[in-house]
DRENKEVO-19644 format. One record per residue: x, y, z of N, C-alpha, C in turn; residue in one letter; residue number from 1. Coordinates in pm, whole numbers, plus 32768, in hexadecimal, padded with zeros to 4 digits. Layout:
BEGIN
{{X; Y; Z}; {X; Y; Z}; {X; Y; Z}; A; NUM} ...
REM end
This chain:
BEGIN
{{8076; 7F8D; 7FEE}; {7FED; 7FEB; 8041}; {8044; 8082; 8003}; M; 1} {{8043; 80E9; 7FF3}; {806F; 8192; 7F80}; {802C; 818B; 8063}; K; 2} {{8089; 81F1; 8078}; {809B; 8221; 80FC}; {8043; 82C2; 80BE}; L; 3} {{8061; 82DE; 802D}; {7FBE; 8357; 8065}; {7F84; 833E; 801D}; S; 4} {{7F4A; 82B4; 804F}; {7EE6; 826C; 7FBD}; {7E98; 8289; 8045}; D; 5} {{7ECE; 8251; 8108}; {7E82; 823F; 8188}; {7E37; 82FB; 81B4}; E; 6} {{7DE5; 830A; 81F0}; {7D87; 8348; 821A}; {7DC0; 8391; 8269}; S; 7} {{7DE4; 8429; 8248}; {7E37; 846D; 8270}; {7E73; 84BA; 82E9}; D; 8} {{7DD6; 8476; 8394}; {7DD9; 843A; 841B}; {7DCF; 8401; 843C}; N; 9} {{7E0C; 83B2; 83C8}; {7E2A; 8312; 8424}; {7EE9; 8331; 8475}; K; 10} {{7ED2; 82C8; 84B6}; {7F5B; 82EC; 8528}; {7FDE; 8277; 8516}; T; 11} {{8051; 829B; 851B}; {80D7; 8283; 84E9}; {80F3; 8283; 8545}; V; 12} {{8175; 828B; 8588}; {81F9; 8295; 85B8}; {8280; 828B; 85AE}; M; 13} {{8284; 82E0; 85E3}; {8325; 831F; 85BA}; {835E; 8327; 8639}; T; 14} {{8400; 8344; 861B}; {83EE; 83B0; 86C0}; {841D; 844C; 86BC}; S; 15} {{8459; 8477; 8723}; {847F; 84DE; 876E}; {84E2; 853D; 870D}; R; 16} {{855B; 84DB; 86E3}; {85E3; 84F9; 8655}; {857D; 8531; 85E8}; Y; 17} {{8544; 84D5; 85B4}; {84DB; 853E; 8523}; {84AC; 859D; 8557}; V; 18} {{8472; 857A; 85A8}; {8421; 85FD; 85C0}; {843A; 8695; 85EB}; L; 19} {{84B2; 867F; 864F}; {84C2; 86DB; 86A0}; {8592; 8681; 8668}; D; 20} {{85C1; 8683; 8654}; {8644; 86C0; 8637}; {8667; 86D6; 857A}; A; 21} {{85BD; 868A; 8509}; {85DF; 8664; 849A}; {8639; 865E; 846A}; N; 22} {{8617; 85F7; 84BE}; {86A5; 8556; 8473}; {866C; 852C; 8420}; S; 23} {{867C; 84F8; 83A0}; {8654; 84BD; 831F}; {861E; 8421; 8368}; L; 24} {{85A5; 8421; 82FD}; {8555; 836A; 8314}; {8580; 8364; 82DC}; I; 25} {{8626; 82D4; 82E2}; {8627; 826E; 82AD}; {863A; 81F9; 8283}; T; 26} {{8598; 81B6; 8317}; {8544; 8139; 8315}; {84F0; 8171; 831C}; Y; 27} {{8487; 8130; 82CD}; {83E5; 813F; 82FC}; {83D0; 807C; 82C8}; A; 28} {{833E; 806A; 8305}; {832F; 8012; 835D}; {82D1; 8014; 830A}; V; 29} {{8242; 7F8C; 82D3}; {81AF; 7F68; 82E3}; {81D2; 7F18; 82FE}; Y; 30} {{817B; 7F1E; 837A}; {815B; 7E70; 83C1}; {80E7; 7E31; 83B5}; G; 31} {{812A; 7D7E; 83D3}; {806E; 7D3B; 83C1}; {8040; 7D5B; 83FE}; E; 32} {{7FE9; 7DF7; 8469}; {7FAB; 7DFF; 848C}; {7F72; 7E90; 8441}; D; 33} {{7FBF; 7EBB; 83FA}; {7F91; 7F28; 8399}; {7FA6; 7F98; 83EE}; G; 34} {{7FEA; 7FC6; 843B}; {7FFC; 8020; 8437}; {80B7; 8040; 845B}; D; 35} {{80D2; 80A2; 8401}; {8170; 8100; 8416}; {81B2; 8147; 8432}; W; 36} {{823F; 8107; 8405}; {82B8; 8131; 84B2}; {82E2; 81A2; 8451}; Q; 37} {{8366; 820B; 8471}; {83AA; 8233; 840C}; {8414; 821B; 8469}; F; 38} {{8470; 8230; 847C}; {8526; 8274; 84A4}; {857F; 82A2; 8459}; F; 39} {{85B5; 82A1; 84C7}; {8660; 82EF; 8489}; {8696; 82A5; 84D1}; S; 40} {{8728; 82F9; 84AE}; {8772; 825F; 84E5}; {87A3; 824B; 8563}; D; 41} {{8764; 82D9; 85BC}; {878B; 82BB; 8609}; {8777; 8236; 86AA}; E; 42} {{878F; 8211; 86D0}; {8708; 81B2; 8731}; {86DA; 81F7; 8764}; D; 43} {{865F; 8150; 8776}; {860F; 81A3; 879E}; {85C0; 81A2; 87F6}; V; 44} {{8577; 81F3; 8894}; {8542; 8181; 8907}; {84ED; 81A4; 8944}; M; 45} {{84A6; 8148; 8955}; {83FD; 817D; 89BA}; {83E0; 821A; 8986}; E; 46} {{8443; 8270; 89CD}; {8426; 830D; 89EB}; {8487; 8386; 8980}; S; 47} {{8497; 8307; 894D}; {84AA; 834A; 88A0}; {840A; 8372; 8855}; D; 48} {{83CC; 830B; 8838}; {8352; 830D; 87A2}; {82CF; 8370; 87F7}; T; 49} {{8289; 8388; 879C}; {8284; 83CE; 8790}; {8202; 83D2; 8717}; C; 50} {{819F; 83CD; 8729}; {8128; 83C0; 8688}; {8116; 8428; 868A}; V; 51} {{80D7; 8440; 85F2}; {80D2; 8475; 857D}; {8030; 8434; 8531}; V; 52} {{8019; 84AC; 84D7}; {7FB9; 8497; 849C}; {8011; 8469; 842D}; T; 53} {{7FCC; 83EB; 83A3}; {8028; 841C; 82FF}; {803E; 8497; 82FB}; V; 54} {{7FBF; 84E4; 82DA}; {8019; 858C; 82CB}; {8031; 85B5; 82FB}; K; 55} {{8070; 85CC; 8337}; {80BB; 85B1; 83CB}; {813B; 85A4; 8389}; Q; 56} {{814B; 8521; 838F}; {81D1; 84E8; 8342}; {8226; 8506; 82CB}; I; 57} {{8184; 851E; 8233}; {81CD; 8535; 81D9}; {81F2; 858A; 81A0}; L; 58} {{8176; 860E; 8216}; {8219; 86A5; 820F}; {8231; 86B3; 8260}; E; 59} {{82DD; 861D; 8289}; {8317; 865A; 82A4}; {8367; 85C9; 825E}; L; 60} {{8382; 858C; 8211}; {83B3; 8570; 8196}; {839E; 855E; 812C}; D; 61} {{8376; 85AE; 8102}; {830D; 85A5; 800B}; {8367; 850B; 7FE4}; D; 62} {{83BD; 84C6; 803A}; {83F4; 846A; 7FB9}; {8347; 8404; 8002}; S; 63} {{8338; 83F3; 8084}; {82B7; 8386; 809B}; {823B; 8399; 8062}; L; 64} {{827B; 83C6; 7FE8}; {8194; 83D5; 7FAF}; {81E8; 8357; 7F0C}; H; 65} {{8288; 8374; 7F2E}; {829B; 82E5; 7ECF}; {82B9; 823B; 7F23}; S; 66} {{827A; 8236; 7F75}; {8293; 81DC; 8004}; {820E; 8183; 7F8E}; L; 67} {{8251; 810A; 7F98}; {81C5; 80C6; 7F30}; {820C; 7FED; 7FC8}; D; 68} {{81BD; 8006; 8009}; {820A; 7F92; 805F}; {8185; 7EFB; 8085}; L; 69} {{81B7; 7E99; 808E}; {8130; 7E1E; 808B}; {8128; 7DCC; 813B}; K; 70} {{809D; 7DED; 8169}; {80AF; 7DC0; 81F8}; {8114; 7D87; 8242}; Q; 71} {{8176; 7DA5; 8285}; {81F0; 7D5B; 82CC}; {82B6; 7D7E; 825E}; G; 72} {{8292; 7DD3; 820B}; {8301; 7DF1; 81BF}; {8316; 7E50; 8219}; Q; 73} {{83B2; 7E7D; 8202}; {83DC; 7F21; 8237}; {8427; 7F15; 8199}; A; 74} {{8486; 7FAB; 81FB}; {84B5; 801D; 8154}; {8508; 8047; 8189}; A; 75} {{857C; 808B; 8137}; {864C; 80B1; 815E}; {8627; 80DF; 8119}; E; 76} {{8697; 8162; 8112}; {86BE; 81C9; 80C8}; {873B; 81D1; 8141}; R; 77} {{87B7; 81D1; 8100}; {884D; 8212; 8129}; {8841; 82B7; 8173}; S; 78} {{87F7; 82CF; 80D8}; {87E3; 836C; 80E4}; {8798; 83C7; 80BF}; D; 79} {{8750; 844D; 80B4}; {86D7; 8495; 809B}; {86DB; 849E; 7FE3}; A; 80} {{879C; 8489; 7FAD}; {874D; 843F; 7EEE}; {877C; 83F1; 7EA3}; D; 81} {{878E; 8376; 7F2A}; {874C; 82AA; 7F1B}; {8711; 82B4; 7F0E}; S; 82} {{86C4; 827D; 7E84}; {864C; 824D; 7EBB}; {85E4; 81C5; 7F48}; P; 83} {{858D; 815F; 7F62}; {8528; 8173; 7FA8}; {8593; 80D2; 7F52}; W; 84} {{85D5; 80B9; 7FB1}; {85A6; 7FF5; 7FC9}; {8588; 7FA4; 8008}; Q; 85} {{8501; 7F35; 7FFA}; {84DE; 7E97; 8048}; {8545; 7EA5; 806F}; T; 86} {{853D; 7E67; 8120}; {85A8; 7E36; 8130}; {8586; 7DCF; 81F6}; A; 87} {{8606; 7DC9; 8209}; {8587; 7D66; 825F}; {8576; 7D76; 82F8}; K; 88} {{8520; 7D9F; 8319}; {84FC; 7DC3; 836D}; {8583; 7DBB; 83F6}; Q; 89} {{8590; 7E08; 83F4}; {85E4; 7E0E; 846D}; {85BE; 7DC4; 8519}; K; 90} {{85B8; 7D93; 8594}; {85B3; 7D9B; 85F9}; {8595; 7DE2; 8626}; D; 91} {{85DE; 7E46; 8654}; {8608; 7E95; 86DA}; {8554; 7F0C; 8671}; N; 92} {{8569; 7F26; 863A}; {8537; 7F8F; 85FA}; {84C6; 7F68; 85E6}; R; 93} {{845F; 7EF5; 85B4}; {83CE; 7EBA; 859E}; {83A3; 7EB5; 864A}; N; 94} {{8400; 7EC0; 86B0}; {83DA; 7E98; 8718}; {83C4; 7F43; 8727}; N; 95} {{83D3; 7F9F; 86EC}; {83F8; 802D; 872A}; {844C; 806E; 87AC}; L; 96} {{8480; 7FF1; 8804}; {84C8; 8007; 8850}; {8567; 7FB0; 8851}; F; 97} {{85E5; 7FE4; 88B9}; {8625; 7F82; 88AD}; {8622; 7F45; 894D}; S; 98} {{865C; 7ED9; 895A}; {8617; 7E76; 89E0}; {862C; 7EA5; 8A22}; E; 99} {{86C5; 7F28; 8A34}; {86DE; 7F69; 8AB4}; {8646; 7F90; 8ABB}; D; 100} {{85F6; 7FB8; 8AAB}; {8592; 800F; 8AF5}; {850A; 7FCE; 8B1C}; D; 101} {{8513; 7F52; 8B43}; {849B; 7EEB; 8B3C}; {8483; 7EE8; 8BCE}; E; 102} {{84BD; 7F55; 8C13}; {84A9; 7EF3; 8CE4}; {842E; 7F6B; 8CE3}; N; 103} 
REM end
């Protein structure tokens, strides 16, 4: 599914690094449950997560308009000029939090 085909007010998960520090989104997951997650290169712990809408995440990164994934797929890119490539899901990012924050 294309992210841009989702409802503008559907919620997605990202991190404070993307929102507050303007870190580049380099990894995206379209989960088995139909939820989207977007990360930068920083390690993410539970306290770093943020919920925004599809509209907000698309406004942050125009390249996400072209993102087209099947449920359970992930995509990554190395920099802003690189195209999105289908990738294997990363365990720590798929779970949103690093293991150190599960207390």
